[in-house]
N, C-alpha and C positions, 0 to 999 in steps of 0.2 A: 232123913227119917231118924227119929230119936226114940230111945227106949222110954216107955211111959213114966218110968221112975226118974228120968232126967229132965222132965218138963214140969212147968207149973201151969195151972189154969187160972186165968184172970178174966172174969165175966165172959166165959165161953171161948176165949182165945188161948191157945196153948203156946207157951214160950219156952224155947230151949235154954239151957244154962248159959252158954256164951252170949245169948241175946238179951238176957234179963236186964243188965245195966242200961243198955241203949233203950230198951222197951220202956222201962220206968222213967227214964229221962225224958222221953218223948211225951209220956203221959203228964209229967210235971210241967212240961212246956205247953200243955194244952193240945197236943197232937191227937190224931185219930189212933186209937189203940187196936182197931180191927185190921191189923196188917198194914195200915197206913196207905192202902191202895184204893183207888176208885177204879174198878175194872171196866174196861171198854166193852160194850155190848156188841151183839151181832151186827146191827145195822150200821153203826159207825165204822166198824171194821170192814163191812161190805163196801161202804163209800170209799174208804181208803184204798181198797183193792181195785175199785173202778178207776180211781185217779191213777194208780200205779199202772194199770192196764193200758190206759190212754197214753201215758208217757212212754211206756215200752213200745206200744204200737207205732208211735211217731218215730222213735229211734230206729226201729226195725224197718219202717217204710223208707227211711232215708238211705238205708243200705240195700233194701230189696229192689228198689227201682233201677239203680245202675247194674246190679247183678242180673236182673231179669233181662235188661237190654243186652248184656253180654251173652246170656243164654240164647236169646232169640237170633243174634247175628253170628255167633261163633259156631264152630263145628261141634260135633258130638262130644269129643273129649273135653273141650273147654266148657261146654254146658254142664257136664258131669262135675267138673271141678267147681264151677260156679254154684251148683246146687249143694255140693258138700260144704263150701264156704258159707253159704246162706244158712244151712242147718247148724253149723258150728257157731256162727255169729248169733243167730237167733237164741239158741239155748245158752250160749256163753254169756251174752249180755244180760240175760235174765238172772243167771246165777251170780254174776258180778254185782249187778244192781242190788239184789237182795242182801248178799253177804257183806259187801262193802258198806252199804248204808246202815244195816243193822249193827255191824261190828263197830263202826265209827260213831254213829249218832244214836243208835238204839231204835231207829225208825227209818222207814223208806220215805221218800218225798210225799207219797199219799198219806201215810200215817202222820207225818209232820203237819200236813195241811189241815187235818181234822183234829190235831191235838192229842195224839196217842203215841205211845211208844212201847217197845218190847223190853221186858226185864226178866231176870231170873226170879224164881219163887221167893228168894230172900231179898229181892230188890236190887241186886247187883246188875251190872251191865252184862250184855250178851257178848260172849267172845266170838271171834271170827269163825272158829271151828264149830261152835254151837249154831251160829247163824247158817253155816254151810249145811249142817245136819238138818236144821229147821227147814231149809229150802226143800230138801228131798222129802221130809216128813209132810210138808204141805202138798207135795205131789200125791202122796198117799191119801191125804184128806180129800183130795179131789177125785181120785180114782174110784173111791167107793161111793159113787153117786152123790158127791158133795156132803155126805153124812158127817165126815170129819169136821167140816166147817159149821154145819148146822148144830153140832153138839154145843157150840159156844152159846147158843140161845137158851140152853136148858141147864147149864152148869152154874153152880153158885159163884165160881170165880171166873165165869165167862171163858173157860178154856175150850179151845178146839182140840181136835185129836193131835195135831202137830205141837200144840202147847203142852199137852200131857206127855208126849214122847220126849220132848226136849226140856221139860221142866221150866217153861217160860210162862209169863203172864203178859197180857196187853192191858196197859193202864192209861188212864187219862193224865195228861200233864198240865192242862189248863182248866 
């Protein structure tokens, strides 16, 4: 956030002082001057989420089957330990999946499949720490009757609640 005196307006786009040289260089090269992003809408993001959900389901299923067998045949104490391991693995793999893929590639496999990625509002990559926070912000988006996700359908920059919290944008890459 910049002081209004520290920005210039160019055809409805506000540009900060440090960004001016890059901004005008992109215009000279024929680039898009409206932030340079084509934001990904609600439905393409929904599709990516479905793909990620299927992938996580398969991975969790591969672990759940053996642990369920252990719970069925083992004593009470072993069943409790197996349930605890199942709980830890289920949520741990979801966190690792989201954080590692967003931190390294800027997109989960579902997002990659549909040609979108997550960036900061200035276009920079998402750090691992921000990806970690974004995972928990997504939980918040879902807890309020999915309204946090639905917000993306009505926002100019297609931001969901977790994007607003973490200062991220989901953009098309192809």
